[in-house]
MARRO-807149 format. One line per 4 residues: number of its first residue (from 1); their letters; for each residue x negated, y, z of N, C-alpha, C, CB. Coordinates in nm, 2 decimals. Glycine has a CB too. Layout:
NUM = a = X,Y,Z,X,Y,Z,X,Y,Z,X,Y,Z | ...
***
This chain:
1 = mtsy = -5.49,9.63,8.83,-5.56,9.76,8.87,-5.47,9.82,8.98,-5.56,9.87,8.75 | -5.54,9.86,9.09,-5.46,9.92,9.20,-5.46,10.07,9.21,-5.52,9.88,9.33 | -5.40,10.15,9.29,-5.40,10.29,9.30,-5.42,10.32,9.44,-5.27,10.35,9.25 | -5.45,10.45,9.46,-5.47,10.50,9.60,-5.37,10.61,9.63,-5.62,10.55,9.61
5 = qrai = -5.31,10.61,9.73,-5.22,10.70,9.78,-5.27,10.80,9.88,-5.10,10.64,9.83 | -5.36,10.75,9.97,-5.43,10.84,10.07,-5.57,10.81,10.07,-5.37,10.81,10.22 | -5.65,10.91,10.06,-5.79,10.90,10.05,-5.88,11.00,10.11,-5.82,10.89,9.92 | -5.99,10.95,10.16,-6.09,11.05,10.21,-6.22,11.04,10.11,-6.13,11.02,10.38
9 = vvga = -6.25,11.18,10.09,-6.38,11.19,10.00,-6.48,11.28,10.10,-6.34,11.28,9.83 | -6.58,11.22,10.14,-6.70,11.28,10.21,-6.80,11.33,10.12,-6.76,11.19,10.30 | -6.82,11.47,10.13,-6.90,11.54,10.04,-6.81,11.59,9.92,-7.01,11.44,9.99 | -6.72,11.66,9.97,-6.61,11.69,9.86,-6.61,11.83,9.81,-6.46,11.66,9.92
13 = ssgi = -6.72,11.90,9.86,-6.71,12.04,9.82,-6.77,12.08,9.69,-6.76,12.12,9.92 | -6.84,12.00,9.63,-6.91,12.03,9.51,-6.94,11.90,9.42,-7.03,12.10,9.54 | -6.99,11.90,9.30,-7.04,11.79,9.23,-6.94,11.68,9.21,-7.16,11.75,9.31 | -7.01,11.56,9.22,-6.92,11.44,9.20,-6.81,11.43,9.30,-7.00,11.32,9.20
17 = glal = -6.83,11.47,9.42,-6.74,11.45,9.54,-6.61,11.55,9.51,-6.81,11.50,9.69 | -6.63,11.66,9.48,-6.52,11.76,9.42,-6.45,11.71,9.31,-6.58,11.88,9.39 | -6.53,11.64,9.20,-6.46,11.60,9.10,-6.37,11.49,9.12,-6.53,11.56,9.00 | -6.42,11.40,9.22,-6.35,11.29,9.26,-6.22,11.31,9.32,-6.42,11.21,9.34
21 = aeel = -6.22,11.43,9.42,-6.11,11.48,9.51,-6.00,11.52,9.40,-6.16,11.61,9.62 | -6.05,11.59,9.30,-5.95,11.64,9.20,-5.89,11.53,9.12,-6.02,11.74,9.10 | -5.96,11.43,9.07,-5.91,11.32,9.00,-5.81,11.25,9.08,-6.02,11.24,8.96 | -5.85,11.22,9.21,-5.76,11.14,9.30,-5.62,11.23,9.31,-5.82,11.13,9.46
25 = arrg = -5.64,11.35,9.33,-5.50,11.43,9.34,-5.42,11.42,9.21,-5.54,11.59,9.37 | -5.50,11.43,9.09,-5.42,11.41,8.96,-5.35,11.29,8.95,-5.50,11.43,8.84 | -5.42,11.17,9.00,-5.35,11.06,9.00,-5.25,11.01,9.10,-5.43,10.99,9.00 | -5.23,11.12,9.18,-5.10,11.12,9.28,-5.13,11.08,9.43,-4.99,11.00,9.23
29 = aqva = -5.27,11.11,9.46,-5.32,11.07,9.60,-5.31,11.19,9.68,-5.46,11.00,9.59 | -5.27,11.18,9.81,-5.31,11.27,9.91,-5.46,11.26,9.95,-5.21,11.26,10.03 | -5.54,11.37,9.96,-5.67,11.36,9.97,-5.72,11.45,10.08,-5.72,11.40,9.85 | -5.81,11.40,10.17,-5.89,11.45,10.27,-6.02,11.50,10.22,-5.91,11.37,10.38
33 = lvar = -6.04,11.62,10.20,-6.18,11.68,10.17,-6.26,11.69,10.29,-6.17,11.83,10.10 | -6.38,11.63,10.29,-6.47,11.64,10.40,-6.62,11.71,10.35,-6.50,11.49,10.46 | -6.65,11.81,10.42,-6.78,11.86,10.38,-6.82,11.97,10.48,-6.79,11.91,10.24 | -6.95,12.02,10.48,-6.98,12.11,10.58,-6.95,12.27,10.55,-7.13,12.10,10.60
37 = rada = -6.94,12.30,10.40,-6.92,12.42,10.38,-6.78,12.46,10.37,-6.97,12.45,10.27 | -6.72,12.54,10.47,-6.59,12.58,10.49,-6.53,12.65,10.37,-6.57,12.65,10.61 | -6.60,12.75,10.33,-6.57,12.84,10.21,-6.54,12.76,10.09,-6.67,12.93,10.18 | -6.62,12.67,10.06,-6.63,12.59,9.93,-6.50,12.48,9.95,-6.80,12.49,9.92
41 = lera = -6.48,12.43,10.06,-6.37,12.36,10.09,-6.24,12.42,10.06,-6.37,12.32,10.22 | -6.24,12.54,10.12,-6.10,12.62,10.10,-6.07,12.64,9.96,-6.10,12.76,10.17 | -6.18,12.67,9.89,-6.16,12.70,9.73,-6.11,12.57,9.67,-6.30,12.75,9.66 | -6.17,12.46,9.71,-6.13,12.33,9.64,-5.98,12.30,9.68,-6.24,12.21,9.68
45 = vqvi = -5.94,12.33,9.80,-5.80,12.29,9.83,-5.71,12.38,9.74,-5.76,12.32,9.99 | -5.74,12.52,9.73,-5.66,12.61,9.65,-5.66,12.55,9.50,-5.72,12.75,9.65 | -5.77,12.50,9.46,-5.76,12.46,9.32,-5.69,12.33,9.30,-5.89,12.43,9.26 | -5.70,12.24,9.39,-5.63,12.10,9.39,-5.49,12.13,9.43,-5.70,11.99,9.49
49 = gper = -5.46,12.22,9.52,-5.32,12.24,9.57,-5.30,12.20,9.72,-5.21,12.16,9.48 | -5.27,12.26,9.81,-5.25,12.23,9.95,-5.14,12.13,9.95,-5.22,12.35,10.05 | -5.06,12.10,9.87,-4.96,11.99,9.87,-5.03,11.86,9.84,-4.85,12.01,9.78 | -5.15,11.85,9.81,-5.23,11.73,9.77,-5.35,11.72,9.86,-5.27,11.74,9.62
53 = aray = -5.41,11.83,9.90,-5.54,11.83,9.96,-5.55,11.90,10.09,-5.63,11.89,9.88 | -5.62,11.84,10.18,-5.65,11.90,10.31,-5.80,11.89,10.34,-5.58,11.82,10.43 | -5.85,12.01,10.41,-6.00,12.04,10.43,-6.02,12.00,10.58,-6.04,12.19,10.39 | -6.14,11.95,10.58,-6.20,11.91,10.72,-6.34,11.95,10.72,-6.19,11.76,10.75
57 = vhdv = -6.39,12.04,10.79,-6.51,12.09,10.78,-6.62,12.00,10.88,-6.51,12.24,10.82 | -6.72,11.93,10.83,-6.80,11.84,10.91,-6.93,11.83,10.84,-6.72,11.71,10.92 | -7.03,11.83,10.92,-7.18,11.81,10.87,-7.20,11.66,10.91,-7.30,11.92,10.95 | -7.23,11.59,10.79,-7.26,11.45,10.82,-7.36,11.41,10.90,-7.28,11.38,10.72
61 = aqrd = -7.45,11.48,10.95,-7.55,11.47,11.04,-7.50,11.46,11.17,-7.64,11.57,11.03 | -7.38,11.52,11.19,-7.32,11.51,11.33,-7.24,11.37,11.35,-7.21,11.62,11.34 | -7.32,11.26,11.35,-7.25,11.14,11.35,-7.16,11.09,11.47,-7.35,11.04,11.32 | -7.19,11.16,11.57,-7.10,11.13,11.70,-6.98,11.20,11.69,-7.16,11.19,11.84
65 = avpa = -6.94,11.29,11.59,-6.82,11.35,11.58,-6.72,11.26,11.48,-6.84,11.50,11.52 | -6.78,11.17,11.42,-6.70,11.09,11.31,-6.60,11.01,11.37,-6.79,10.99,11.23 | -6.61,10.93,11.47,-6.48,10.84,11.51,-6.36,10.93,11.54,-6.51,10.75,11.65 | -6.38,11.04,11.60,-6.26,11.12,11.64,-6.19,11.19,11.51,-6.30,11.22,11.75
69 = lfqq = -6.30,11.23,11.42,-6.24,11.30,11.31,-6.18,11.21,11.21,-6.35,11.39,11.24 | -6.24,11.08,11.20,-6.17,10.98,11.12,-6.04,10.94,11.17,-6.25,10.85,11.11 | -6.03,10.93,11.30,-5.87,10.90,11.33,-5.78,11.03,11.33,-5.85,10.83,11.48 | -5.83,11.14,11.33,-5.75,11.25,11.31,-5.71,11.25,11.15,-5.84,11.39,11.35
73 = ithd = -5.81,11.24,11.07,-5.78,11.23,10.93,-5.66,11.13,10.89,-5.90,11.20,10.87 | -5.70,11.01,10.93,-5.61,10.90,10.90,-5.46,10.92,10.96,-5.66,10.77,10.95 | -5.46,10.98,11.08,-5.34,11.02,11.14,-5.26,11.13,11.05,-5.37,11.07,11.30 | -5.34,11.22,11.01,-5.28,11.35,10.92,-5.22,11.29,10.79,-5.40,11.47,10.88
77 = lggl = -5.31,11.19,10.73,-5.27,11.14,10.61,-5.14,11.03,10.62,-5.38,11.08,10.56 | -5.13,10.98,10.73,-5.03,10.86,10.75,-5.07,10.74,10.71,-4.91,10.88,10.69 | -5.20,10.73,10.70,-5.28,10.59,10.68,-5.39,10.63,10.58,-5.17,10.47,10.61 | -5.44,10.51,10.54,-5.57,10.52,10.44,-5.58,10.41,10.34,-5.71,10.53,10.51
81 = daii = -5.60,10.43,10.22,-5.62,10.34,10.12,-5.76,10.33,10.06,-5.53,10.36,10.02 | -5.83,10.44,10.07,-5.97,10.43,10.01,-6.04,10.55,10.07,-5.97,10.45,9.84 | -6.18,10.53,10.08,-6.27,10.61,10.13,-6.38,10.63,10.03,-6.31,10.56,10.26 | -6.43,10.76,10.01,-6.56,10.75,9.92,-6.66,10.83,9.98,-6.54,10.81,9.77
85 = yaag = -6.79,10.78,9.99,-6.88,10.86,10.06,-6.97,10.91,9.94,-6.97,10.79,10.17 | -6.96,11.06,9.92,-7.04,11.10,9.80,-7.13,11.22,9.85,-6.95,11.15,9.68 | -7.14,11.22,9.98,-7.25,11.32,10.02,-7.39,11.29,9.99,-7.25,11.34,10.16 | -7.46,11.39,9.96,-7.58,11.35,9.90,-7.69,11.46,9.90,-7.55,11.31,9.77
89 = smph = -7.82,11.44,9.93,-7.93,11.53,9.93,-8.04,11.48,9.83,-7.98,11.56,10.07 | -8.09,11.58,9.76,-8.22,11.53,9.68,-8.30,11.67,9.66,-8.18,11.46,9.53 | -8.36,11.70,9.77,-8.45,11.83,9.75,-8.57,11.81,9.66,-8.51,11.90,9.89 | -8.63,11.91,9.61,-8.74,11.89,9.53,-8.85,11.84,9.59,-8.77,12.00,9.48
93 = tapd = -8.92,11.75,9.55,-9.05,11.69,9.61,-9.16,11.71,9.51,-9.04,11.54,9.64 | -9.28,11.79,9.55,-9.39,11.82,9.48,-9.46,11.68,9.47,-9.47,11.95,9.55 | -9.52,11.66,9.35,-9.61,11.53,9.32,-9.70,11.49,9.43,-9.70,11.56,9.19 | -9.76,11.60,9.51,-9.84,11.56,9.61,-9.78,11.60,9.74,-9.97,11.63,9.58
97 = gydt = -9.65,11.60,9.76,-9.58,11.65,9.87,-9.55,11.53,9.96,-9.45,11.73,9.82 | -9.58,11.55,10.09,-9.54,11.43,10.18,-9.47,11.51,10.31,-9.68,11.33,10.22 | -9.35,11.53,10.33,-9.28,11.61,10.43,-9.18,11.52,10.49,-9.20,11.74,10.37 | -9.23,11.47,10.62,-9.15,11.38,10.68,-9.01,11.43,10.72,-9.21,11.33,10.80
101 = aqda = -9.02,11.55,10.77,-8.90,11.62,10.82,-8.80,11.64,10.70,-8.93,11.75,10.88 | -8.84,11.67,10.59,-8.75,11.67,10.47,-8.70,11.54,10.43,-8.82,11.72,10.36 | -8.79,11.43,10.44,-8.76,11.28,10.42,-8.65,11.24,10.51,-8.88,11.19,10.44 | -8.66,11.28,10.64,-8.57,11.24,10.75,-8.43,11.31,10.71,-8.63,11.28,10.91
105 = avie = -8.43,11.42,10.67,-8.30,11.49,10.65,-8.23,11.41,10.53,-8.32,11.66,10.62 | -8.31,11.38,10.43,-8.25,11.30,10.32,-8.18,11.17,10.35,-8.36,11.26,10.24 | -8.26,11.10,10.45,-8.20,10.97,10.50,-8.08,11.00,10.59,-8.32,10.89,10.58 | -8.07,11.11,10.67,-7.96,11.15,10.76,-7.83,11.17,10.66,-8.01,11.29,10.84
109 = tnll = -7.86,11.24,10.55,-7.74,11.27,10.48,-7.70,11.15,10.39,-7.76,11.40,10.39 | -7.81,11.09,10.31,-7.77,10.99,10.21,-7.73,10.86,10.28,-7.88,10.97,10.12 | -7.77,10.82,10.39,-7.77,10.68,10.45,-7.70,10.69,10.58,-7.93,10.62,10.48 | -7.75,10.75,10.68,-7.70,10.75,10.80,-7.55,10.79,10.82,-7.77,10.84,10.87
113 = gafa = -7.53,10.91,10.74,-7.38,10.95,10.74,-7.30,10.85,10.67,-7.36,11.09,10.66 | -7.34,10.79,10.58,-7.27,10.67,10.53,-7.24,10.57,10.62,-7.34,10.60,10.42 | -7.34,10.53,10.70,-7.31,10.43,10.80,-7.20,10.48,10.89,-7.43,10.39,10.89 | -7.21,10.61,10.94,-7.12,10.64,11.04,-6.97,10.66,10.98,-7.17,10.77,11.11
117 = wlne = -6.95,10.70,10.85,-6.81,10.70,10.80,-6.76,10.58,10.76,-6.79,10.79,10.69 | -6.85,10.50,10.69,-6.81,10.38,10.63,-6.78,10.27,10.73,-6.90,10.34,10.54 | -6.86,10.27,10.82,-6.84,10.17,10.94,-6.71,10.20,11.01,-6.97,10.18,11.04 | -6.65,10.32,11.03,-6.53,10.35,11.07,-6.41,10.29,10.97,-6.53,10.49,11.09
121 = aaar = -6.44,10.32,10.85,-6.33,10.26,10.75,-6.33,10.11,10.75,-6.35,10.31,10.59 | -6.46,10.05,10.76,-6.47,9.90,10.76,-6.40,9.84,10.86,-6.59,9.86,10.78 | -6.42,9.90,10.99,-6.34,9.84,11.12,-6.18,9.86,11.09,-6.38,9.93,11.27 | -6.14,9.97,11.04,-5.99,9.98,11.02,-5.94,9.89,10.91,-5.95,10.12,10.99
125 = faht = -6.01,9.88,10.80,-5.97,9.78,10.69,-5.98,9.65,10.72,-6.04,9.80,10.56 | -6.06,9.62,10.80,-6.08,9.47,10.85,-5.97,9.43,10.92,-6.21,9.45,10.95 | -5.91,9.53,11.00,-5.78,9.52,11.09,-5.66,9.51,11.00,-5.76,9.65,11.20 | -5.65,9.61,10.91,-5.54,9.62,10.83,-5.53,9.52,10.71,-5.53,9.75,10.78
129 = rqgt = -5.64,9.45,10.69,-5.67,9.36,10.56,-5.64,9.43,10.44,-5.59,9.23,10.56 | -5.68,9.55,10.42,-5.66,9.62,10.28,-5.74,9.73,10.29,-5.50,9.66,10.23 | -5.77,9.79,10.17,-5.84,9.91,10.16,-5.96,9.90,10.07,-5.89,9.96,10.30 | -6.00,10.00,10.04,-6.12,10.03,9.93,-6.23,10.12,9.99,-6.07,10.10,9.78
133 = iigi = -6.36,10.07,10.00,-6.47,10.16,10.03,-6.56,10.18,9.90,-6.55,10.10,10.16 | -6.58,10.30,9.88,-6.66,10.33,9.75,-6.79,10.43,9.79,-6.55,10.41,9.64 | -6.90,10.37,9.78,-7.03,10.44,9.80,-7.10,10.48,9.68,-7.11,10.35,9.87 | -7.13,10.60,9.67,-7.20,10.67,9.56,-7.35,10.64,9.57,-7.17,10.81,9.55
137 = ssva = -7.39,10.55,9.52,-7.55,10.52,9.52,-7.61,10.59,9.40,-7.58,10.35,9.52 | -7.70,10.52,9.34,-7.77,10.59,9.22,-7.85,10.50,9.16,-7.84,10.71,9.26 | -7.88,10.52,9.02,-7.97,10.44,8.95,-8.11,10.45,9.01,-7.97,10.49,8.80 | -8.13,10.57,9.08,-8.26,10.59,9.14,-8.31,10.49,9.24,-8.28,10.71,9.21
141 = gdrg = -8.21,10.42,9.30,-8.24,10.31,9.40,-8.28,10.19,9.34,-8.12,10.27,9.49 | -8.28,10.17,9.21,-8.31,10.04,9.15,-8.47,10.03,9.13,-8.24,10.03,9.01 | -8.55,10.12,9.14,-8.70,10.11,9.15,-8.75,10.20,9.23,-8.77,10.12,9.02 | -8.88,10.19,9.29,-8.93,10.29,9.36,-9.02,10.40,9.26,-9.01,10.22,9.48
145 = rrgn = -8.92,10.49,9.23,-8.99,10.59,9.13,-9.09,10.68,9.21,-8.89,10.67,9.05 | -9.18,10.74,9.13,-9.28,10.83,9.20,-9.23,10.97,9.24,-9.40,10.84,9.11 | -9.11,11.01,9.17,-9.07,11.16,9.18,-9.02,11.18,9.30,-8.96,11.19,9.07 | -8.93,11.11,9.39,-8.88,11.14,9.50,-8.84,11.00,9.59,-8.76,11.22,9.47
149 = paya = -8.96,10.99,9.67,-8.96,10.85,9.73,-8.84,10.83,9.84,-9.11,10.83,9.80 | -8.81,10.95,9.91,-8.69,10.94,9.99,-8.58,10.93,9.95,-8.68,11.02,10.07 | -8.55,10.98,9.84,-8.40,10.98,9.77,-8.40,10.84,9.71,-8.38,11.09,9.64 | -8.50,10.80,9.66,-8.49,10.65,9.60,-8.46,10.56,9.71,-8.62,10.61,9.53
153 = tska = -8.53,10.58,9.82,-8.52,10.46,9.93,-8.39,10.48,9.99,-8.64,10.47,10.05 | -8.34,10.60,10.01,-8.21,10.61,10.06,-8.09,10.55,10.00,-8.18,10.74,10.05 | -8.11,10.56,9.85,-8.02,10.50,9.77,-8.03,10.34,9.75,-8.02,10.57,9.64 | -8.15,10.30,9.75,-8.17,10.15,9.77,-8.11,10.09,9.89,-8.32,10.12,9.77
157 = altt = -8.13,10.15,10.00,-8.08,10.11,10.13,-7.94,10.12,10.13,-8.13,10.19,10.24 | -7.86,10.22,10.06,-7.72,10.24,10.07,-7.66,10.12,9.98,-7.68,10.40,10.01 | -7.73,10.09,9.87,-7.67,9.99,9.79,-7.69,9.85,9.87,-7.74,9.98,9.65 | -7.79,9.82,9.94,-7.79,9.70,10.01,-7.69,9.70,10.13,-7.93,9.68,10.06
161 = ylea = -7.67,9.81,10.20,-7.56,9.84,10.30,-7.43,9.80,10.24,-7.55,9.98,10.34 | -7.39,9.85,10.13,-7.26,9.83,10.07,-7.25,9.69,10.02,-7.22,9.93,9.95 | -7.36,9.63,9.97,-7.36,9.48,9.95,-7.31,9.41,10.08,-7.51,9.41,9.91 | -7.38,9.43,10.19,-7.36,9.37,10.30,-7.21,9.39,10.35,-7.46,9.43,10.38
165 = lrnr = -7.17,9.51,10.35,-7.02,9.51,10.37,-6.92,9.45,10.29,-6.99,9.63,10.37 | -6.96,9.45,10.16,-6.88,9.37,10.06,-6.88,9.22,10.10,-6.93,9.40,9.91 | -6.98,9.17,10.14,-6.99,9.01,10.18,-6.91,8.99,10.32,-7.16,8.96,10.22 | -6.93,9.09,10.40,-6.86,9.08,10.54,-6.71,9.11,10.52,-6.92,9.19,10.67
169 = lavr = -6.65,9.20,10.43,-6.51,9.23,10.42,-6.44,9.16,10.32,-6.50,9.37,10.41 | -6.51,9.08,10.24,-6.43,9.01,10.13,-6.32,8.92,10.18,-6.53,8.93,10.05 | -6.36,8.84,10.29,-6.27,8.76,10.35,-6.15,8.83,10.42,-6.34,8.68,10.45 | -6.16,8.94,10.43,-6.03,9.04,10.50,-5.96,9.10,10.38,-6.09,9.17,10.60
173 = gvtv = -5.99,9.09,10.25,-5.92,9.14,10.14,-5.95,9.28,10.13,-5.78,9.13,10.15 | -6.06,9.33,10.16,-6.11,9.47,10.15,-6.22,9.47,10.02,-6.19,9.52,10.31 | -6.19,9.57,9.95,-6.28,9.59,9.85,-6.39,9.70,9.87,-6.20,9.63,9.74 | -6.51,9.67,9.83,-6.63,9.75,9.84,-6.69,9.76,9.72,-6.72,9.72,9.93
177 = vtik = -6.70,9.88,9.67,-6.75,9.92,9.54,-6.89,10.01,9.55,-6.63,10.01,9.47 | -6.99,9.96,9.48,-7.11,10.04,9.47,-7.13,10.11,9.35,-7.21,9.97,9.48 | -7.13,10.25,9.33,-7.13,10.32,9.22,-7.27,10.36,9.20,-7.03,10.43,9.23 | -7.33,10.34,9.07,-7.47,10.38,9.06,-7.48,10.49,8.93,-7.57,10.25,9.03
181 = pgyv = -7.45,10.62,8.97,-7.46,10.70,8.85,-7.60,10.73,8.80,-7.40,10.83,8.88 | -7.59,10.77,8.67,-7.72,10.81,8.61,-7.72,10.97,8.62,-7.73,10.75,8.46 | -7.75,11.03,8.53,-7.77,11.17,8.53,-7.62,11.25,8.50,-7.88,11.21,8.43 | -7.57,11.31,8.62,-7.45,11.37,8.61,-7.50,11.53,8.64,-7.34,11.31,8.71
185 = atdl = -7.41,11.62,8.57,-7.46,11.75,8.56,-7.40,11.83,8.68,-7.42,11.81,8.42 | -7.49,11.82,8.79,-7.44,11.88,8.92,-7.56,11.96,8.96,-7.39,11.77,9.03 | -7.55,12.03,9.08,-7.66,12.11,9.14,-7.77,12.02,9.17,-7.62,12.19,9.27 | -7.76,11.89,9.19,-7.87,11.80,9.24,-7.98,11.79,9.12,-7.81,11.65,9.27
189 = lage = -7.93,11.82,9.00,-8.03,11.81,8.87,-8.10,11.94,8.85,-7.95,11.77,8.73 | -8.07,12.05,8.92,-8.14,12.18,8.90,-8.27,12.16,8.90,-8.12,12.28,9.00 | -8.35,12.21,8.79,-8.50,12.20,8.79,-8.54,12.07,8.74,-8.56,12.22,8.93 | -8.46,11.96,8.73,-8.51,11.84,8.70,-8.53,11.83,8.54,-8.42,11.73,8.75
193 = qipr = -8.65,11.77,8.50,-8.69,11.75,8.37,-8.62,11.61,8.31,-8.85,11.75,8.36 | -8.53,11.62,8.24,-8.43,11.50,8.19,-8.48,11.47,8.04,-8.26,11.54,8.19 | -8.52,11.35,8.00,-8.57,11.31,7.88,-8.44,11.32,7.78,-8.63,11.17,7.89 | -8.47,11.37,7.67,-8.34,11.41,7.58,-8.27,11.28,7.55,-8.39,11.49,7.44
197 = flpv = -8.33,11.16,7.55,-8.27,11.04,7.49,-8.17,10.98,7.60,-8.38,10.94,7.44 | -8.18,11.04,7.72,-8.08,10.98,7.83,-7.97,11.06,7.84,-8.13,10.97,7.96 | -7.85,11.00,7.86,-7.71,11.06,7.87,-7.70,11.14,8.00,-7.60,10.94,7.87 | -7.65,11.27,7.98,-7.61,11.36,8.10,-7.46,11.37,8.07,-7.69,11.52,8.10
201 = ippd = -7.37,11.34,8.19,-7.23,11.35,8.18,-7.18,11.46,8.26,-7.17,11.22,8.21 | -7.07,11.52,8.24,-7.01,11.62,8.33,-6.95,11.55,8.47,-6.90,11.69,8.26 | -6.93,11.59,8.58,-6.87,11.55,8.69,-6.73,11.49,8.66,-6.87,11.66,8.79 | -6.65,11.56,8.58,-6.51,11.52,8.58,-6.52,11.37,8.49,-6.41,11.64,8.51
205 = qaar = -6.60,11.36,8.41,-6.61,11.22,8.34,-6.66,11.12,8.44,-6.70,11.22,8.21 | -6.76,11.16,8.52,-6.80,11.06,8.63,-6.70,11.03,8.70,-6.90,11.12,8.73 | -6.62,11.11,8.76,-6.51,11.08,8.85,-6.41,10.99,8.79,-6.44,11.22,8.89 | -6.37,11.01,8.67,-6.27,10.92,8.61,-6.33,10.79,8.60,-6.22,10.97,8.47
209 = eild = -6.46,10.77,8.55,-6.52,10.64,8.54,-6.54,10.58,8.66,-6.63,10.65,8.49 | -6.57,10.64,8.77,-6.59,10.59,8.90,-6.45,10.52,8.97,-6.64,10.70,8.98 | -6.36,10.61,8.95,-6.22,10.56,8.99,-6.17,10.44,8.90,-6.12,10.67,8.99 | -6.19,10.45,8.77,-6.15,10.34,8.70,-6.22,10.19,8.72,-6.16,10.37,8.56
213 = aamk = -6.34,10.22,8.76,-6.41,10.10,8.80,-6.38,10.04,8.93,-6.54,10.13,8.81 | -6.36,10.13,9.03,-6.31,10.09,9.15,-6.17,10.02,9.16,-6.31,10.20,9.24 | -6.08,10.09,9.08,-5.93,10.04,9.07,-5.93,9.90,9.01,-5.85,10.14,8.98 | -6.04,9.87,8.93,-6.04,9.74,8.86,-6.11,9.64,8.97,-6.14,9.75,8.71
217 = gqav = -6.16,9.70,9.07,-6.21,9.61,9.17,-6.37,9.56,9.14,-6.12,9.48,9.16 | -6.43,9.65,9.06,-6.56,9.60,9.02,-6.66,9.62,9.16,-6.61,9.70,8.88 | -6.75,9.52,9.17,-6.83,9.53,9.28,-6.94,9.63,9.27,-6.88,9.41,9.31 | -7.00,9.64,9.14,-7.10,9.73,9.12,-7.08,9.79,8.98,-7.23,9.67,9.14
221 = ayvp = -7.08,9.93,8.97,-7.05,10.00,8.83,-7.17,10.08,8.81,-6.92,10.08,8.83 | -7.23,10.09,8.69,-7.29,10.19,8.65,-7.23,10.30,8.58,-7.37,10.16,8.58 | -7.25,10.43,8.60,-7.17,10.53,8.53,-7.27,10.64,8.48,-7.06,10.59,8.63 | -7.25,10.66,8.35,-7.17,10.57,8.26,-7.23,10.44,8.24,-7.15,10.64,8.12
225 = avwg = -7.15,10.35,8.17,-7.19,10.22,8.17,-7.31,10.18,8.10,-7.08,10.15,8.12 | -7.36,10.27,8.01,-7.49,10.25,7.93,-7.61,10.24,8.03,-7.50,10.36,7.82 | -7.60,10.29,8.14,-7.70,10.28,8.24,-7.72,10.14,8.29,-7.68,10.38,8.35 | -7.63,10.05,8.28,-7.64,9.90,8.31,-7.76,9.85,8.24,-7.52,9.82,8.29
229 = pimr = -7.75,9.84,8.10,-7.87,9.77,8.02,-7.99,9.87,8.03,-7.83,9.75,7.84 | -7.99,10.00,8.05,-8.11,10.08,8.07,-8.18,10.03,8.19,-8.06,10.23,8.08 | -8.11,10.02,8.30,-8.18,9.98,8.43,-8.20,9.83,8.43,-8.09,10.01,8.55 | -8.15,9.75,8.36,-8.20,9.61,8.34,-8.35,9.62,8.27,-8.10,9.53,8.24
233 = lvra = -8.35,9.70,8.18,-8.49,9.71,8.13,-8.60,9.77,8.21,-8.49,9.79,8.01 | -8.56,9.88,8.29,-8.64,9.95,8.38,-8.68,9.85,8.49,-8.56,10.06,8.44 | -8.59,9.75,8.54,-8.62,9.67,8.65,-8.72,9.56,8.61,-8.49,9.61,8.70 | -8.72,9.52,8.48,-8.80,9.43,8.41,-8.94,9.47,8.39,-8.73,9.40,8.28
237 = ipsr = -8.97,9.60,8.39,-9.10,9.64,8.37,-9.19,9.59,8.50,-9.10,9.80,8.35 | -9.30,9.53,8.46,-9.40,9.49,8.57,-9.44,9.60,8.66,-9.53,9.42,8.51 | -9.46,9.59,8.78,-9.50,9.68,8.86,-9.64,9.74,8.83,-9.49,9.63,9.00 | -9.73,9.66,8.77,-9.86,9.70,8.75,-9.83,9.83,8.63,-9.96,9.56,8.69
241 = lfrr = -9.75,9.81,8.54,-9.73,9.89,8.43,-9.63,10.02,8.47,-9.66,9.80,8.31 | -9.54,9.98,8.56,-9.43,10.07,8.61,-9.50,10.20,8.68,-9.34,9.98,8.72 | -9.61,10.16,8.77,-9.67,10.27,8.84,-9.75,10.37,8.76,-9.75,10.21,8.93 | -9.76,10.33,8.63,-9.84,10.42,8.52,-9.73,10.52,8.46,-9.92,10.32,8.38
245 = lni = -9.61,10.49,8.47,-9.51,10.57,8.40,-9.43,10.65,8.48,-9.42,10.50,8.32 | -9.43,10.78,8.43,-9.36,10.87,8.49,-9.21,10.89,8.47,-9.41,10.97,8.48 | -9.14,10.78,8.51,-8.99,10.76,8.47,-8.92,10.76,8.59,-8.97,10.63,8.39
***
């Protein structure tokens, strides 16, 4: 098992991203918190402690700003051991809603922002021959569910991108971890109807399980682990039947 001394968390102002920043700090890391809401970032820094956390205000849609900001952060931290892309958007989508502008915004946040940040990390880690890239995907990316097509598509694409990075960077000694959370009690779940038989975990538990999986070098981890067998069953459902199920 490895540990991280210097880490970046993109999407660190709330939810899983904030919980990950807090857990990294508890484990002894210096953490750069990246998010677009300055007030939320400042509150997070005060909770974690300014001796462990630094805030960097950034909207992931501003991809052109990423190279310079990435260099600034790694300089401020004195290096980099791990980066986590946890930024995510899942707006409510009506059953008969087809909103291209909204869908494009989801892809911008969930996928293109990940490209911008993780490409920078990949280039750095390929050169230094060390480092860990962690992408927060979702169980939603395992099938084309009817509920939110753009969100599911963004997470499926992110999963494929992370696999490609893993295959490209393995020969350089770089670890790439794909995390597929199930239901986590964050703002993204507001208004969602969740079947009672499915587990919902708090963000702090998710953060612990994510970092434990990454530090063990797992390539793909469902969080919590029970989602692994659940999604194997879901993936096995024939398309003709799956399209009739509102799951």
